[in-house]
Steps between C-alpha positions, in 0.01 A plus 500: 500500500251757630630843567304676775491873460680674778616845582337829435328380183307237694407757766369738238276221362346409840486840665223667292252219580583523868450875497162466326389237753611706797342813355173310454517380861555858616202627296278223644610578854431868448152410365437284805598787726264737315197262475560304822427185296729210430381455144275656239374158392385188680770303317763716664390373843623153422359233732283759679294585191229242584461641849481854361234406244289326764524784749423764238194304388370477857562870559317587179201293613499671838514841333195402295307404815606818677392714204158332497466557872598865476250577223217303659566654841428844353174372351395336825569811704291713263220242501501481878491878527207514258302244703582683822368824350187321381447362851530850642247636250257221581536565873432871451186428300378261766545773759325754277199268461419522871138484621293819502746680273245616243504871427283650228679680218385688192683252276344194661846369588650507847865573573576130573370424151723761340797362695409145397511606136851635543607183680354298215710692248813466716448125526467468122832685465662270757379191315644638175848536655784405270878466511708501183190440290380211717156537658522359851134403542430345160609144576665320210400772253747745647501708181125571525361785712274309738233760584302735277441861603248630752266667251463187290437284806228724638329639191598268218488640148267507203504123457610366840297513821691614806443427867231766546293341225536152652396632843195665346398181320536291813304746712214498251495119501508478881251775578263391225222673314284509814773667704482245784799277432318248279246432772125534464255584777138414533227383731147597585285526808713422802792352300816643350740307277849538358636270229799470272422569134619163375682188607877514466504866398866614529408858588342696781409408856469144623253438782659301783254531790239694694402542863246684711526625856131441565240230446272767358703482179609157377763450234572195289818462293509266201852434363361410159641548245380761447492600866210693649378638830140520612385716791158495660369768733290277724424770755601857556868533600616734774717809436863389495429149369735412214507293186837407350605375157847361426649562157812374327668734252700418184838573663431245774411751770171489687255766607203491734196718455320583822149646489364637827133546581407862584198633680223667303567866440881474527736572215825347385695382200268271302796269434559448872155401621124501459206659676259279689168541318144491622491125449722211386420562133606865522811406693589238234449760227735738680746212544494422127574865424790502749645181353504657154662819630760309701594275208519797266732688738714195561532444127618857445752486784650169612408311181644781287825484698502122472451519122797735468714253693402209276547699178840633609614154610396351165663785309838468673490122468517553125813438295590441134401133513214552745290810418287640785146377558214723388124494541331387175300785352360749444255505658687437823227555758312190385805281432464139607809335346815484710784745426713390207850600388524809285752521218810703432297671226232641733648505850810664645761243607682689773788251536709426191783296647564128541199312636612139466405268788744464785676704760578861420836460669590219259460725195860618539787296639859588576777241464711562809689170508542185297199333658318798648246729340321773693142591406481879472205584276182701562178583318270800526195271501586322824207481738629763743543755220161416349335543838657838566440631149135397513444691824683811376293486181167461680576802716601700193209392280201562728322833544264607779288798395351720768162460326496126572347432844679163510849640435616478859379142547644395165832665585511322836418169331781558251763601755407212729578254223811688387633511855443128549637390163807722480598374843582172322304265729613141565467280196617771259852584390656776707766733353723402792510147358648634177753705696602193702543290185707768329702538819565126507630522145730786599626300798572196285692714251692678775606164643607380157690824443684462830584141419621582148703798618686285753560228241614755246750647745647156568516405131649838408774452760570152367506622140731782598747242626487327163503798263655788693869566552699583811627849428811461714596177325452644151692813597797288615485300176504822299801630693686172455418489129600863454835427670556198276408696189728786598792265556429325172485828313832609653671169417365507147623856460848407620518192278382698197803727543750212544774482228799276464732784582300578814493134589881469461 
């Protein structure tokens, strides 16, 4: 026979466990009310733990995307601002390089040149922009400062040639030892000739044609190579008759020399025309002298400006894996071999960042969604930057002494090319293209951010329904449990004082 415990003894055995359980429930409810969460662990959510884990994982992924977007958006805004400032500087320099702006100074440098130097320095600072130790215009090598300083670029150092040295070398090679752009003149009697020094020479003028306004002077152009022009003074020309020679320069521009016949006894610039002599032989002799003077002046002005353009373009095309081209030498004024790459040991490499093939934008990507990456990179050696830097540098490097009679013409030749090039003509990269591409990246990230924010709000609301409590419901449970505990405590207290005498 089994005797089941009854009475107060049995109550005393069961009651402590019930009190502990109820007290634990009360503590848990109070925790829920304080934390607003149903449980401190996923296990405590019961059947909803799988849903909670999945939603938390998705929210964590979205937070990662949103963090990437936030950081990259700051970088993109700074990059865009830098390019906008560069565009403004380039536009100001183009305006400064207006025609007929030459003004003599004691330093040999005009105010637009001084301003161009400052703009050059500002652009270098813009291209060295960094955020949190990351250089924005260094491509994949974001820990490497992309651009060296102004002084090193322009002047080099004891072992490295800077831009000024490369310009000087190229000018010597283009102008030549004879000072006429690697052309030679000749002729005798009634003839005058112009010829290129050698076939395929990569320097100096290239003859492209000749014409005469009168039958008294005949011209014959031979394309060669090497090209040459022969002129014959068949009869005496009339004052005002012209002879023209077309020249192609190393930077791809063209110039035309026009020589005008002048009456005997008149004066004029010997590089602009020739005096009609007493006979055809004398006239041809005067013509030969004028051709030499005209070629010499053109070499010191337009060819000099063209050489600076080529040298600057080659210099700023240089990078760690592709050093800039240099004229073989010395001597440079008789060089015949084509320009060859320098080395990092003897030539300044102005750009030190990433120079791997491919789009500059692709050098940095931002993961904004599971299957979406946004290209948001940039490099200081992009064509638009190289173009602008080269023009700033040319303006800053050249000098125009008052003692040089060709200073004004050389200055005009320089500014004409600067004005044309820094205007970013069709076929070259324009800074606005970079701005548009960076803007597209910002738009794509903004759209992704908007999409993720909306999704996050929805998932957070759903997760709240799984993990969060209803305060009113928990409060009612606490009140009910407190009432039950209070009644239990009172009953227990009464039973603990019960005696047989009291019971009877």
